[in-house]
DOLO-718140 format. One record per residue: residue number from 1; residue in three letters; x, y, z of N, C-alpha, C, O in turn. Coordinates in Angstrom, 3 decimals, always signed. Layout:
N
NUM|ALA|X|Y|Z|X|Y|Z|X|Y|Z|X|Y|Z
...
REM end
This chain:
77
1|ILE|+106.084|+57.648|+140.782|+105.803|+59.160|+140.717|+106.110|+59.527|+139.432|+107.188|+59.902|+138.970
2|ASN|+104.899|+59.357|+138.834|+105.209|+60.087|+137.090|+104.383|+62.073|+137.136|+103.362|+62.737|+137.316
3|TYR|+105.996|+62.107|+136.777|+106.018|+63.771|+136.430|+105.827|+64.316|+135.215|+106.853|+64.347|+134.535
4|TYR|+104.605|+64.870|+134.585|+104.407|+65.760|+133.022|+104.732|+66.808|+133.121|+103.860|+67.365|+133.787
5|THR|+105.465|+67.474|+132.876|+106.098|+69.110|+132.681|+105.229|+69.477|+131.501|+104.560|+70.508|+131.572
6|SER|+105.195|+68.891|+130.670|+104.533|+69.421|+129.745|+102.927|+69.910|+129.583|+102.362|+70.848|+129.021
7|ALA|+102.457|+68.602|+130.492|+101.119|+69.130|+130.943|+100.899|+69.972|+132.046|+99.920|+70.688|+132.260
8|GLY|+101.646|+69.854|+132.546|+101.426|+70.937|+134.060|+100.890|+70.200|+135.599|+100.617|+70.623|+136.723
9|ASN|+100.921|+69.001|+134.983|+100.508|+67.965|+136.429|+101.261|+66.704|+136.696|+101.737|+66.013|+135.795
10|ARG|+101.333|+66.482|+137.726|+102.170|+65.189|+137.684|+101.232|+64.148|+138.610|+100.449|+64.464|+139.505
11|THR|+101.516|+62.981|+138.177|+100.456|+61.686|+138.226|+101.347|+61.001|+139.771|+102.536|+60.818|+140.030
12|THR|+100.192|+60.800|+140.455|+100.998|+59.927|+141.675|+99.744|+58.978|+142.150|+98.594|+59.285|+142.464
13|SER|+100.297|+57.921|+142.091|+99.136|+56.402|+142.285|+97.626|+56.961|+141.689|+96.658|+57.117|+142.433
14|GLY|+97.604|+57.164|+140.590|+96.860|+57.446|+139.814|+95.516|+58.117|+139.608|+94.467|+57.865|+139.015
15|ALA|+96.182|+59.398|+140.608|+95.295|+60.633|+140.686|+96.401|+61.766|+140.002|+97.632|+61.729|+140.015
16|VAL|+95.580|+62.668|+139.469|+96.136|+63.801|+138.803|+96.595|+64.919|+140.152|+95.808|+64.890|+141.098
17|ILE|+97.398|+65.561|+140.241|+97.591|+66.737|+141.396|+97.792|+67.552|+140.257|+98.418|+67.181|+139.264
18|PRO|+97.213|+68.769|+140.411|+98.165|+70.364|+139.498|+99.181|+70.521|+140.630|+99.284|+70.271|+141.831
19|ILE|+100.243|+71.349|+139.103|+101.027|+72.314|+140.066|+101.206|+73.168|+140.281|+102.384|+73.510|+140.385
20|LYS|+100.127|+74.126|+140.502|+99.573|+75.111|+140.442|+98.189|+75.178|+141.350|+97.174|+75.276|+140.660
21|PRO|+98.047|+75.154|+142.303|+96.679|+75.531|+142.440|+96.085|+76.558|+142.253|+96.814|+77.529|+142.453
22|ASN|+94.507|+76.953|+141.789|+93.533|+77.423|+141.197|+93.221|+78.233|+142.391|+93.414|+77.867|+143.550
23|SER|+92.672|+79.478|+141.979|+92.435|+80.247|+143.217|+90.516|+79.908|+143.345|+89.884|+79.528|+142.360
24|SER|+89.884|+80.129|+144.664|+88.900|+79.767|+144.560|+87.809|+80.299|+143.882|+88.020|+81.475|+143.586
25|ILE|+86.328|+79.737|+143.391|+85.646|+80.040|+142.661|+84.921|+81.176|+143.169|+84.325|+81.954|+142.424
26|ARG|+84.969|+81.315|+144.739|+84.333|+82.331|+145.101|+84.662|+83.443|+145.175|+83.954|+84.301|+145.702
27|PHE|+86.191|+83.746|+144.493|+86.678|+84.778|+144.542|+86.515|+85.721|+143.625|+87.024|+85.597|+142.511
28|THR|+85.621|+87.027|+144.046|+85.420|+87.795|+143.169|+86.131|+89.182|+143.871|+86.550|+89.189|+145.028
29|GLY|+86.190|+90.453|+142.871|+86.218|+92.095|+143.567|+88.073|+92.068|+143.078|+88.711|+91.481|+142.205
30|ARG|+88.408|+93.015|+144.153|+89.552|+92.865|+144.180|+90.695|+93.083|+142.901|+91.899|+92.836|+142.837
31|THR|+89.733|+93.658|+141.937|+90.010|+94.408|+140.753|+91.118|+95.749|+140.918|+91.824|+96.228|+140.031
32|ASP|+91.067|+95.958|+141.633|+92.336|+97.330|+142.175|+93.580|+96.954|+142.397|+94.628|+97.491|+142.039
33|VAL|+93.391|+95.969|+143.029|+95.047|+95.313|+143.973|+95.452|+94.192|+142.299|+96.572|+94.174|+141.789
34|LEU|+94.457|+93.534|+141.851|+95.056|+92.853|+141.030|+95.493|+93.824|+139.686|+96.401|+93.503|+138.919
35|ALA|+95.000|+94.576|+139.603|+95.277|+95.817|+138.078|+97.112|+96.322|+138.716|+98.132|+96.397|+138.031
36|LYS|+96.947|+96.592|+140.252|+98.340|+97.342|+140.556|+99.165|+96.301|+140.415|+100.315|+96.548|+140.052
37|LEU|+98.770|+94.918|+140.666|+100.074|+93.805|+140.581|+100.223|+93.522|+139.389|+101.304|+93.157|+138.928
38|LYS|+99.064|+93.660|+138.650|+99.724|+93.403|+136.879|+100.889|+94.695|+136.211|+101.886|+94.406|+135.548
39|GLU|+100.451|+96.188|+136.592|+101.030|+97.033|+136.257|+102.750|+97.016|+137.065|+103.847|+97.329|+136.602
40|HIS|+102.451|+96.643|+138.063|+103.759|+96.907|+138.673|+104.955|+95.611|+137.838|+106.077|+96.045|+137.578
41|PHE|+104.622|+93.957|+137.433|+105.404|+93.298|+137.363|+105.483|+93.265|+135.387|+106.241|+92.603|+134.679
42|THR|+104.233|+94.387|+134.918|+104.579|+94.180|+133.315|+105.254|+95.314|+132.961|+105.815|+95.339|+131.866
43|ALA|+105.307|+96.415|+133.815|+105.836|+97.878|+133.448|+107.544|+97.642|+133.294|+108.354|+97.248|+134.133
44|GLU|+107.739|+98.068|+131.813|+108.962|+98.114|+132.083|+110.595|+99.225|+132.906|+110.577|+100.452|+133.002
45|SER|+111.558|+98.490|+133.274|+112.279|+99.621|+133.968|+113.273|+100.227|+133.247|+113.850|+99.727|+132.281
46|ASN|+113.504|+101.502|+133.810|+114.135|+102.402|+132.870|+115.696|+102.113|+132.775|+116.359|+102.515|+131.819
47|ASP|+116.313|+101.291|+133.975|+118.042|+100.868|+134.013|+117.962|+99.662|+132.487|+116.996|+99.122|+131.946
48|LYS|+119.139|+99.621|+132.254|+119.867|+98.734|+131.186|+119.459|+97.461|+131.676|+119.175|+96.551|+130.897
49|LEU|+119.393|+97.292|+133.326|+119.466|+96.076|+133.380|+118.464|+95.307|+133.965|+117.694|+96.113|+134.487
50|ARG|+118.075|+94.195|+134.149|+116.717|+93.520|+134.176|+117.085|+92.616|+135.523|+117.713|+91.576|+135.723
51|ARG|+116.107|+93.902|+136.620|+115.750|+93.486|+137.968|+114.591|+92.920|+138.485|+113.394|+93.157|+138.328
52|ARG|+115.453|+91.829|+139.371|+114.010|+91.339|+140.017|+113.329|+92.334|+140.532|+113.960|+93.286|+140.991
53|LYS|+111.423|+92.325|+140.580|+110.688|+93.219|+140.879|+110.009|+92.186|+142.483|+109.986|+90.966|+142.648
54|PHE|+109.526|+93.359|+143.449|+109.212|+92.156|+144.538|+107.877|+93.476|+144.917|+108.049|+94.688|+144.788
55|PHE|+106.598|+92.794|+145.392|+105.593|+93.322|+146.176|+105.196|+92.997|+147.097|+104.486|+92.000|+146.961
56|LEU|+105.274|+93.304|+147.956|+104.997|+93.183|+149.807|+103.140|+92.938|+150.065|+102.905|+94.059|+150.515
57|LEU|+101.783|+92.233|+150.063|+100.764|+92.004|+149.953|+101.034|+91.759|+151.247|+101.918|+90.961|+151.559
58|TYR|+100.203|+92.508|+152.273|+100.233|+91.784|+153.690|+98.890|+92.357|+154.138|+98.285|+93.273|+153.581
59|GLY|+98.592|+91.825|+155.001|+96.939|+92.296|+156.035|+96.708|+91.091|+157.229|+97.710|+90.431|+157.506
60|MET|+95.624|+90.819|+157.842|+95.221|+89.750|+158.758|+94.923|+88.574|+158.110|+94.365|+88.380|+157.030
61|GLY|+95.265|+88.005|+158.725|+95.063|+86.181|+158.146|+93.829|+86.356|+157.767|+93.156|+87.209|+158.346
62|GLY|+93.202|+85.483|+156.575|+91.905|+85.148|+156.636|+91.496|+86.333|+155.381|+91.003|+85.737|+154.423
63|ILE|+91.558|+87.503|+155.203|+91.074|+88.664|+154.254|+91.000|+88.156|+152.779|+90.180|+88.755|+152.083
64|GLY|+91.796|+87.038|+152.110|+92.383|+87.004|+150.462|+94.119|+87.056|+150.281|+94.703|+86.560|+149.318
65|LYS|+94.492|+87.448|+150.912|+95.792|+87.733|+150.075|+96.381|+86.449|+149.278|+96.890|+86.721|+148.191
66|THR|+96.381|+84.901|+149.722|+96.801|+84.051|+148.904|+95.422|+83.886|+147.550|+95.584|+83.360|+146.449
67|GLN|+94.113|+84.520|+148.090|+93.588|+83.826|+146.746|+93.828|+85.608|+145.738|+93.548|+86.015|+144.610
68|ILE|+94.247|+85.969|+146.521|+94.753|+87.307|+144.902|+95.670|+86.875|+144.208|+95.621|+86.823|+142.979
69|CYS|+96.668|+86.492|+144.935|+97.674|+85.941|+144.691|+97.828|+84.876|+143.448|+98.446|+84.873|+142.383
70|LEU|+97.054|+84.083|+144.051|+96.617|+82.896|+143.206|+95.661|+82.901|+142.081|+95.438|+81.964|+141.314
71|ARG|+95.104|+84.117|+142.080|+94.269|+84.665|+140.957|+94.945|+85.632|+139.968|+94.337|+85.810|+138.912
72|PHE|+96.243|+86.359|+140.166|+96.949|+86.931|+139.906|+97.972|+85.695|+138.592|+98.298|+85.839|+137.414
73|ILE|+98.149|+84.673|+139.511|+99.217|+83.957|+138.600|+98.357|+83.430|+137.283|+98.793|+83.159|+136.164
74|GLU|+97.235|+83.382|+137.690|+96.141|+82.474|+136.606|+96.161|+83.564|+135.774|+96.582|+83.240|+134.663
75|ASP|+95.770|+85.168|+135.894|+95.494|+85.932|+134.720|+96.813|+86.352|+134.131|+96.847|+87.071|+133.133
76|MET|+97.640|+86.021|+134.589|+99.136|+86.134|+133.407|+99.257|+85.058|+132.577|+99.823|+84.998|+131.486
77|ASP|+98.561|+84.043|+133.308|+99.113|+82.768|+132.347|+98.848|+83.299|+130.967|+99.132|+82.620|+129.980
REM end
């Protein structure tokens, strides 16, 4: 197994496996949720200590929670 951290991929048995999966090409919409996530994680906090931020995304199975998170990660790169 060869790991290439600078390229963001790792090679196993001649195949390239992405370190982070991409969101589905069929994913659309949810701009309001993505905007709230971006605002939450990019906003400066008032206290002097840099604190870890949390965000709870919940809902029934199959409604796209994972796809929202994957798209958010892509947008923030």
